[in-house]
C-alpha positions, 0 to 999 in steps of 0.5 A: 500499500506504499501509494498511499504515501503522502506525496508533498506538503504545501505550506503548513500554517500555524497549528490553532492555539489550545493551551492544554495540548497541542491542536491537531487542526491547522488553518490553511485557509481563513473564513467566516462563512458557513460551515468549517471544512476539515481535511484529514491526513494521509498515512504520514500524518502531515496536513499538507492541502494548502494548494488544494484548499486555495482553490476552493472558492467558498467562504468556509474556513478549511483545516487540515488535520495533522496526526497525533505524534507528528510534532515528535512529542505526543505518542501516535495511535494505531487504531482509526477509531482512536484517531477519530476519538482524539479528533472529535474531542479537540474539535469540541474545543475549536468548534462545539457546534456543527454542522461540519464538512469532512473530506478524507483523502486516502487513508484519511478517508477512513478517519473521516468516515469513523468521525462521521460515524460518531456524530451520526444522529447528533445535533453536531451532524456531518452535512458533507462527507467526501472520500478522496480515493479512500479505501479500506485495506484489500482484506475488506475487499471481495474475493473477485475484487482482490484478485482483479486488483492484484492483476493490476498491481502486478502489471504496474509493478513489472511496468515500474521495473522494466523502466529501471537497471537490473540492480534497481529493478531488484532492489525494487522487488526486494523492498516490495516483497518485504513490504508484502511479507510484513518484515520488520522496519520494511516501510521504514526503508521507504524515503520520506518526500523532500518537503517533509525532510526540509520542513524541519519535522522529525523523520523518527516522529514521521516514520513512527506515525506512519508505521502506526498508520499502516497497523491501523489501515490493516485492522480497520473494518469500516461499518454501514454508514446510514448517510450520504458519501461523495466518492471522488476518484482519479481517472488513472488507476493503477493500485485501487479498484477501477469502480469504487462501487465494488467496495463501498456500494454495500457500506453506504446508504447513498453513495455518489462517485465522480471521476476526476482527471489525474491519478491517486497521488497527483489529485491533491499535489499538483493536478489539484484543479478539477478536484478543487472545482468538484469540491467547490461545487459540493460545499456550495451546494451544502452551503445553499441548502443550509441557507434555505433551511435557515430562511424557512426557520425564519419565517416560520418563526415570524409567523408565529410571533405574528400570530401570537 
């Protein structure tokens, strides 16, 4: 699952101040209108959606969620459920009242889903849940989907190896085999993206966060979500199922799937214009619905006062 690795980290902002502990929320775009937007981190735990957020044309404040332990101070967690509890606890201090908008990219989609599960049926509901090329561990797939995915991945690996020298191809194969067989420290061999190393972040802390995230990915089993999920996927498939419905169809009451140009890695890093356009549309629809509901509520209140 190395394709879930964070590709880049554009412009981290200062964490939101919290006196009792550091906040997992990074404000990446200021705003004063409507529901706040929260974008969950990938395997590396870093909030690196600054460039994407700039292209979302709404007045909503946008935050990235930074993984516990990225700061090198707190210990990272290895369960998606623990991550969801930790972030929701912090959310109550920042925005005690909903509604909220959750967007989850890759591994972060599982965290966003679990957070939405916990808020379902409460006053602080999630008005919009978007998963960006987010999938559970392949062990959750049906056998036919797993077989098709295995063939796709084999073809992808062969294509990569054919572009390398013999020694590089052998190294690529050995590292992949170690990860597949869960050799201790196999994931540690993967180099951190340059922008992570240049941010002054501790490589040791980031590797530990990532290691725990892999454990969380393998252990998490999504439960049925009774709400609506918008699933956005890159058109270029390499390491994930061709049709998200084959994985999520039976796990969601209402699933809307949309494809955009790009692949798993670049839809949030370098080719994010199409994604920003889609997210802008989704968020504007939610904002308009909220404004309409508020207008109806105000009209009903005015009528009651007039009659009284």
